[in-house]
C-alpha positions in Angstrom: 81.2 141.0 122.3 80.0 140.3 118.8 83.6 140.2 117.6 84.5 137.7 120.3 81.5 135.5 119.3 82.6 135.7 115.6 86.1 134.8 116.5 84.9 131.8 118.6 82.7 130.5 115.8 85.6 131.0 113.3 87.9 129.1 115.6 85.5 126.2 115.9 85.1 126.0 112.2 88.8 126.0 111.6 89.4 123.3 114.2 86.7 121.1 112.7 88.1 121.6 109.2 91.6 120.7 110.5 90.3 117.6 112.2 88.6 116.5 109.0 91.8 117.1 107.0 93.9 114.9 109.3 94.4 111.6 107.4 92.5 108.7 109.0 94.8 106.3 110.8 94.0 102.6 111.0 93.9 100.8 114.3 97.4 99.7 115.4 97.2 95.9 115.7 99.9 96.0 118.4 98.0 98.3 120.6 95.5 96.9 123.2 91.9 97.5 122.3 89.7 98.7 125.2 87.4 95.9 126.5 84.3 98.1 126.0 84.9 98.5 122.3 81.9 99.4 120.2 81.2 99.4 116.4 81.6 103.2 116.6 84.9 103.2 118.5 86.4 100.7 116.1 85.1 102.5 113.0 83.4 99.4 111.7 81.1 100.3 108.9 80.5 96.9 107.4 77.6 95.0 109.1 79.2 91.7 108.2 82.1 92.3 110.6 81.4 92.3 114.3 83.5 93.7 117.1 84.5 90.2 118.2 85.9 89.5 114.7 88.2 92.5 114.9 89.3 91.7 118.4 90.2 88.2 117.4 92.0 89.6 114.3 94.2 92.0 116.2 94.9 89.7 119.2 96.3 87.0 116.9 98.3 89.3 114.7 101.7 87.8 113.7 104.2 88.7 111.0 105.5 85.2 111.1 102.2 84.0 109.6 103.6 85.1 106.2 105.6 82.1 105.0 109.3 82.5 104.2 109.6 82.8 100.4 112.7 80.6 100.4 111.2 77.8 102.5 108.1 76.7 100.6 106.5 73.3 100.3 106.5 71.6 96.8 103.9 69.1 98.0 100.7 68.3 96.2 98.4 71.4 96.5 95.6 69.9 94.5 92.2 69.7 96.0 89.5 67.0 95.8 89.3 65.9 92.1 85.5 65.5 92.5 85.0 69.1 93.5 84.9 72.0 91.1 87.9 74.3 90.4 86.6 76.7 93.1 83.6 77.2 95.4 81.9 80.5 96.0 83.0 81.3 99.6 79.5 82.6 100.4 78.1 79.1 100.0 79.4 78.2 103.5 79.4 81.6 105.2 82.6 83.0 103.7 83.2 86.2 101.7 85.0 87.5 98.7 86.1 90.5 100.7 89.1 90.1 103.0 89.4 91.8 106.4 91.9 94.6 107.0 93.1 95.4 110.5 91.1 98.6 110.5 87.8 96.7 110.0 87.4 97.7 106.4 87.6 95.2 103.5 89.5 94.6 100.2 88.1 92.6 97.2 89.4 89.1 96.5 89.2 89.7 92.7 91.3 86.8 91.1 91.0 83.1 91.6 93.5 80.6 90.2 91.3 77.5 89.7 92.0 74.2 91.3 91.9 72.7 87.8 95.2 74.5 87.0 98.6 72.8 86.5 99.4 70.6 89.6 102.7 72.4 90.2 101.1 75.8 90.3 98.8 74.7 93.1 101.7 73.9 95.4 103.2 76.7 97.6 106.5 76.6 95.7 104.8 76.2 92.4 102.8 79.3 92.9 106.0 81.3 93.6 107.5 79.8 90.4 104.4 80.7 88.4 104.0 84.3 89.6 107.5 85.0 88.4 106.5 84.2 84.9 104.0 87.1 85.0 106.2 89.8 86.5 105.9 89.2 90.3 108.2 88.0 93.0 108.4 87.8 96.8 108.9 90.9 98.8 112.2 92.8 98.7 115.0 90.7 100.3 112.2 88.5 101.6 111.2 91.2 104.2 107.5 91.5 104.9 106.4 95.0 105.9 102.8 96.0 106.7 99.9 94.4 108.4 98.4 91.0 107.5 95.0 90.7 106.2 92.5 87.8 106.7 90.0 86.0 104.6 87.2 83.4 105.1 87.0 81.3 101.9 84.0 79.4 103.2 86.0 76.2 103.4 85.6 75.6 107.1 88.8 77.3 108.3 87.2 80.6 109.2 89.2 83.8 109.1 92.8 83.0 108.4 95.8 85.3 107.7 97.2 85.7 104.2 99.8 83.0 103.3 101.9 85.0 100.9 102.2 88.6 99.6 103.8 89.0 96.1 104.8 92.3 94.4 105.5 93.4 90.9 109.1 93.3 89.7 108.8 96.0 87.1 109.2 93.7 84.1 109.3 89.9 83.7 113.1 89.6 83.4 113.9 91.9 86.2 116.5 91.0 88.9 113.6 91.2 91.4 112.7 87.6 90.5 115.7 86.5 92.6 116.2 89.3 95.2 112.6 90.2 95.7 110.4 93.0 94.4 112.5 95.9 95.8 111.4 98.3 93.0 107.7 97.9 93.9 108.4 98.2 97.6 109.9 101.7 96.9 108.0 103.0 93.9 104.7 101.2 94.2 102.9 99.1 91.6 100.9 95.9 91.5 100.8 93.4 94.3 98.5 90.8 95.8 97.8 88.7 98.9 97.1 85.0 98.7 94.9 82.4 100.5 94.2 78.7 99.7 90.8 77.1 99.6 91.5 73.7 101.0 89.4 73.2 104.1 87.0 70.3 104.8 84.0 72.1 103.5 85.5 73.2 100.2 88.7 71.4 99.3 89.2 72.8 95.8 92.9 73.6 96.0 92.2 77.0 94.4 94.3 80.1 95.1 92.3 83.3 96.0 94.1 86.6 95.3 93.3 90.1 96.5 95.0 92.2 93.8 95.5 95.9 93.8 97.8 98.6 92.4 99.3 100.8 95.1 101.2 104.1 95.4 104.8 104.4 96.3 106.5 104.3 99.8 106.0 108.1 100.2 102.2 107.5 100.3 102.6 104.4 102.6 101.5 102.0 99.8 97.9 103.2 99.9 95.8 101.9 97.0 96.1 103.9 93.7 93.1 105.5 92.0 90.9 102.6 90.7 93.7 100.4 92.0 91.6 97.3 92.6 90.3 97.1 89.1 93.5 98.2 87.4 95.7 95.8 89.5 93.4 92.9 88.7 93.3 93.7 85.0 97.1 94.0 84.7 97.7 90.6 86.4 95.1 89.0 84.1 96.6 90.5 81.0 100.1 89.1 82.0 98.6 85.7 82.8 97.0 85.6 79.4 100.3 86.5 77.6 102.1 83.8 79.6 105.8 83.5 80.4 108.4 81.1 81.7 110.4 80.4 84.8 113.1 77.6 85.0 112.4 77.0 81.3 108.8 76.0 82.0 106.3 78.1 80.1 102.8 78.8 81.6 99.8 80.4 80.1 96.3 81.1 81.5 92.7 81.1 80.2 90.4 83.5 81.9 86.7 83.4 82.8 85.1 86.6 84.1 82.5 86.1 86.9 80.0 88.7 87.9 78.1 88.7 91.2 80.7 87.3 93.6 81.4 90.9 94.7 79.0 93.8 95.1 80.3 96.7 93.0 80.9 100.0 94.7 83.0 101.4 97.6 80.9 100.8 100.7 83.1 99.3 103.4 86.1 99.1 101.0 89.5 100.1 102.3 90.7 103.6 101.2 87.1 104.3 100.0 88.1 103.2 96.5 85.3 101.6 94.3 85.6 98.4 92.5 83.4 97.0 89.6 82.5 93.7 91.3 84.1 91.5 88.6 86.2 88.4 89.5 88.7 86.8 87.1 89.1 83.0 87.3 92.4 81.8 85.8 93.1 78.3 84.7 96.9 78.0 84.4 98.4 75.3 82.2 102.0 74.4 81.2 102.7 74.9 77.5 104.8 71.8 76.7 105.7 73.1 73.2 107.4 76.1 74.7 109.0 74.4 77.7 112.5 72.9 77.5 113.8 69.6 78.6 115.2 68.5 81.9 118.8 69.5 81.2 117.9 73.1 80.4 115.4 73.2 83.3 118.1 72.0 85.7 120.7 74.5 84.7 118.4 77.5 84.9 116.8 76.2 88.2 120.3 75.9 89.7 121.2 79.4 88.7 118.0 80.8 90.1 118.5 78.8 93.4 122.0 80.2 93.8 120.8 83.8 93.1 118.0 83.5 95.6 120.3 82.3 98.4 122.8 85.1 97.7 120.0 87.6 98.1 118.8 85.9 101.3 122.3 86.0 102.9 122.6 89.7 101.9 119.3 90.4 103.7 120.5 88.5 106.8 123.7 90.5 106.8 122.0 93.8 106.5 119.7 92.9 109.4 122.7 92.0 111.6 124.4 95.3 111.0 121.2 97.2 111.6 120.7 98.6 108.1 117.2 97.0 107.8 
């Protein structure tokens, strides 16, 4: 009898240990959520996020909300000139933490100020700029993974990310034209983007959630200290500067403390972050930028390369490879 009791206790302990060892799986945004959902059933550990927030998030999930990297607007992305370069989202009820589909959060740890170069503040201009610092659109313009949302306190509420850009490996890599296929496979730095341009805070600033992630084998989970490391790598590249289409950009950085609470409470993957935010003011360096003829030739070559990559992706989709 004592032996049976011992075996029963041992079995319970082993089952509990096995359950604890099973990796936690986020909520599938495509699966219906029971109408009687509670904070406990949804695994919400951030008091700032309610059950209704997550229900709205998942019911409106759409991959199409990520803009096509080859169909971007070059219109004026500047904000109100009488407003500062950016506004603390918390001023009007927003947050510097975005919302992941599992109810956890990720830090928005870089801001590109609305006082930056006018072209950089447009949708197309941002894509041009990030390719000067070693990033590009996703591999063959294919978005994989869930969307995240942010409330920048500008009156628009929780909105999905506009773009997701990934590291190309090095600034001159072919990924600048075909997409960041290297990062998609082997991991590296990446970021999601939102625009602060609502009626309550029309600054035109870009807000970036930057993190360094593991490779595809580990499902692109965040690397150790990935929020701080990813941010610092992007800032270092922005300070060095670089060129695209023969236009050279360089950024000044200002470090802001207090927009984020340091630590890991409620943070996705339980990875801590130091609470610091980098504010970049990006300017064109005229002395290192070539004239119109050189710009036109390189821009034409880049445009052709991008379209070839896009047609390749479309063909691979049609034959079922991707």
